[in-house]
Structure formats: C-alpha cells, structure tokens
N, C-alpha and C positions, 0 to 999 in steps of 0.2 A: 504494499500500500504505500502511495506517495504522500510526502509531507509537504505542508504549506509553509514556504519561508517568506515572510513579509520583510520587504525592503523599503524603507520610507525616504522621502525626499529622493525618489529613485532617479530623477533626471539630473540631479546635482553631482558636484564633483567627487563626493566620497563614494556614492553607490555606483556611479556610471561604470568603473572598472571592475565592480564586484559581479555585475549581472552577467556578462559573458562567461565568467569563470564557473558559474552555477547553472546557467541557462540549459545546457544539454545533458545535465545529470538526471537520469530517468527517475531517481527516487524523490526529486524535489519538483514542486509546482510553485512557481514564483508568483508572488502577489506584490506588484509594483505600485507604490502609493505616490501620488503626485497632487500638486495643489491647483494646476491650471489645465484648461481644456487642451492648450497646445501641447504641453508636456504629455497629457494623456494620449493624443493622437500620434505624436512622434514615437513614443516607446512602444505603442500598439502596432505601428507599422513595422518597427525594427524587430520586435520580439512577439510574433504573433501567437506563440503557445504561452505566454504569460498572461496572467490576469492583471489589468492595469485599472486602478481606480482612483478617483478624486476623493479627497478628504480634507476636512478642516479640523486640525488637531484641537482647536478651541471648542469643538462641539463633541461632548462626550460619546453621543450616539455614533458619530462618525468613527471615533477611535474604538469603540466596540465592534463595529463592522469590520474595521481593518484587522483585528486580531481574531475574529471568529474563525474557529476550526484550525487555527495555525499552530505549529509546533515551535516555531523560532520567530522571534520579532528582532530585526536588526534596525535599530531605531537612530535615526539622524534628524535632528531638529532644524527648522529653518534658521540659517545664519543671521545674526544680528537682529532677530525679531524680538520686540519688548515682551512678547508672551511667551518665550521659549520656556521658562520655568513651568509656566501653566500647562502649556502643550505637553511637556514630558511627564508631568504628574497625571495628566488625563490618561496619557498611554500606559503608564504604569497601573493606574487603577483599573483600565480596562483589561490588562493581561492578567491582574489579579482576579477580577471577576471571571474571565475566561478560564483561568486555571482550576477554579472552583466548580465548574459545571460538571455534571455527571458525564463520565465518559471523555472528558476533556484530554486532548493530546498536547496541550501547552507544556513546554519543557524548557525554555530558554529565552532570556530577554538579554540582548546584546545592546549596550548603549555606546554609540559613537560620541565621546565628550571631547575634551580638549587637555593637552598637557598642563599640568598645575592649574587646576580650576580653583585653587585656593588664592589665586592672584585676584583679589577683589576689586583691584583698581580697574581692571578690565570687566566691563559688563558681560560680555558674551561668555567669559569664563565664569563669572560669579553666578549667572544663571545656570550653567550646567552643574555647578557645585551643588545647588540645592535639588537638581534632579538626581544626581549621584547619591546624595543623602536619602532621599525618598526611596530610591531604588533599592539600596542596601538594607532598608528597614521594612521592605515590602514582603519579605520571606520568599520571594521568587529566586529560583536560580538564575543567576546573572552573571555577565562579563562586562566589565567596563574597559573600553579601548580609549587611550588618550594619545591623539596625534598632535603633532605640532604644526608649524607653518608648512603648507604643502609646496615642495620644490617645484611643482609644476606651474604654479600660478604665474611667475614672471617668465617662464621658459619660452611660451609661445611667441610674445613680442620680440624677444631675443633672436630666436630661430628665424622670425620673418625677415629679420635684416642680414641674413646669411650672405646675400649677393651685394649688399651695400658697401661703400668704401669703409665705413666704421660703424660700430655698434654705439648707438645712443640709447641711454636708458634713463626714464624719469623717476627717480626714487621718491616715494611718498613719505619717507622717513629717514632718519640719519643712517646712512650706509655702513657706518662704522659699528652699528649695533650686530650683536652676534645671536645666532640662533642654532638650534638643532632642528634641521629640516626633515620633514616626512614626505618621501615620493609616493604618489598615488598608487602605483602599481605594488610597491611593497606593501602599503597598507591594505590593498585589496587581497593580496595573498594572505596576509596575517588575518584579515577578517574571515576569509573563507575557511581557513584552517580552523578557527574558533567555531564557526558554525557547523563544520563537518565532525569535528572531535566531541563537541558539546561538553559533556560531563567533565572532560579533563580540564576544562578552564572555568568551571562553576566557582563563583565567589572570588575570581580573581580580578585585579586592577592592573592593567599593562600600560606602561608609557611606551608608545610605539613610534619611535623616531628612527630615522635612517642614517643620521650623521651625529657626531659629536659637535659641539657648538663651533661655528665659524662665522666670521663677520660676513655681513651681507655683501660687502664689497668684494670679499674674496670669492664668494658665490659668483658674482657677475664677471669677475676677472677670469675665473676658471671656465665659464662658458665661452667667453670672448676668445680665450685661448683655443679652445675646441674649433671655433669658427675661423681661426686664424685672422682676427679682426682687432683693431684698435678699438678701446672702449672709451667713451664719454659718459659720465654720470651727472645728471642735472637733478639737484635737489629741489623739489616742488615746495612752495610755501604751504604752510599748514592749512589755511583756508581752502586753497585749491585741492589739496590733497583729500580732504574731507569731501568736497565735491565729486572728485574722481572715484573715491571709493564708494560713495552713495550711488553714483551712476552705475557702477558695477554691481553693487548688491541689491538695489532697489529698482533699477531701470530709470532712475531720475535723479538729478542733482538737487532738486526741490523736495526731497522727501520731508514728512514731518519730523520735527526736531526730536521727538521720542525715539524714532528710528535712528537718527544720525548720532544719538549719544554714544552708541555702541562703537561705531567706527572712529568718532572723535576721542574716546577714551583710549582705544587700542593705538591710534597713531601717536597720541601723546606719550603713552607707555613705551612704545617702539623707538621713540626717539632718545630715550635714555637708558632702556633696558630691553633685554631680549628674552628668549626662552631656551633654557638649558636642559639637557636631559642626556641619557646614555642609550646607543643603539643596541645594546647586548639582548635586550628582550625581543626586540623585533627580528634580529638575526637568529634567535632560537626558534621564533615561531615560523620563519619563512626558509631556514635551513641555509642561508647565505647571508653575506654582508650586505648591508642596506646600499641603495643606489645613491651615488654622490650626484651633485648638480651636473659635473662634467660628464659623467656616465650617462646621465639621462639625455643630455644634449647629443652625445654620440649615438645613443639609440634612437632618438628621433631623426637624425640625419640619416642613419642607416635605413630606417624605414622608409623615409621619403626617397632614397635612392633606389 
C-alpha cells in the first residue's frame, strides 16, 4: 500500500529539488501543497501523477485537509510571512488530530526550519522558534531540519554573466559577513533520507549546512574564479536593499510594512553578523561532503554545457 507524503510550499526553493527525488518511488503518493492557482497549474503539468492542492495555512480546515490520510508531512512555511508562527501551529495541530483518528497512518512530521532559530533579532528565525517549541511539545514523532542561507540564491545572476567581460554583483548587505551556506540539492538529499528512513531520525534536530563559515565576498570570488572573470561588488544602500528583497519575496517593493519587517531585520543583522554552523551532520546524512559555491557553479556550467 502506498503512503501519502505531504510537501508544503511545494513550488518554493526548498521543496522543488525534493519532488523529483521522490516522484518516481512507487511506495509514495505525493501531495504537493501550494498557495496560488498558478503554482498549482505549473506543478500539475510537471508532475501529473502527484496530487496538487491549494491551501491557506491560516485556515485550520485547510490544514486538516492537507494532512488527511498522510503518513509524513514535510512542512515548509511561507518565507517572511508575519503569520508564519500561526501557520506552523495550525499544521502541527492538524497533524495531532490526524494522528488520533482510528486507523491513522500518520507517522512523521518533518519541519524545515532555519539554523539558529534562537536568533530573535531576525523575525523569520524567531517565528520558526515558536513552531519548533510547539512541535517538540506536541508528542508527534518529529524531525527538525535547520538549513542556512541557500548557496543557490545568488548563483543564478552570477552564472548568467558568464559571457560578460566581468561579473558584477549587487550586494544587499556587507559582503565581509561570513555564513555557513546550504546548497539546495544537498538539503534535498538530506530531507529525502529523513523521509525514507523515518524512525531513525525521530526527535532529532539537525543543523544542515554545506560549508563551514566563509565570507560572502569569498563566496563571490570563488564563483568568479570558476567563471574566469574579474569581480566587481556594488554594495546597495539599505533602503534599496529592502525594496529589492521585498520585490523578490512578495512580488512588489510596496509590500505592507508588517511584511517588510522581516527582510529589514534580516538585512540589518547580516550587515554585522552572519550564520555559523558545521557541515558534519549534513555530510553524514548525504554520505558525502557538502557542495561549496565553487562546486555548485561548476555543476551548473557542466549541466548547461
């Protein structure tokens, strides 16, 4: 008998590389959860065997429908959404209710959180901290995964300039700040292992990063070296950085202030502090060293070639 695996925010950056790793496994039926009709149509066309549903995590009945009959929920919350804590609690409550039904097959709640959710100066980390607390007290079998800044986010614009005379990057924060980066495919492989092995990872919280801390400028230089190009870094003023981040996150630079609070706090934090972690746990999960920015750039170039 097949199992239903729920993947939320399924058209987003965290879930997109997970779907193809699970899609062809005959033991799983994928339920891909999205917010918009356009995302639903896109995923339904790409993955016709999957069930694709729209849901609003602010509505408890929607959350209950999402988890109905499922064995595993892989929960990713909407990034920078001011309701993120409420949404996560709704999903945990729905999973608890589902787990208590007669004949329930519910077995595992996997929460895609963020490295160091205790960093309360950043709202999107703090909101996840409350969800982590609620989940650990729920009595559900859970696993919490904590990725860092995704290596892939800056990579596309850099690779797109491979035929230019030089690489120009507009930095939204101080490029001397250091981060442990998480490469999306590494994170997808770790997530899939947790889903497949299930009970081996019950009640674990894993920091899932691909690199030791490296300055953002060193990330940029390593990619420019792979491309064989000179690098120019232009640091963007804070106000413009907020507008650019809002445009990327919400589709408009004129988002309500309650939405912009998260990007503003993050950019202020990144101007002086980064995110430090150790890649050993991720290396154990995926059975190989994590992918560096330079290695990811080479992989992308090879795939394009």
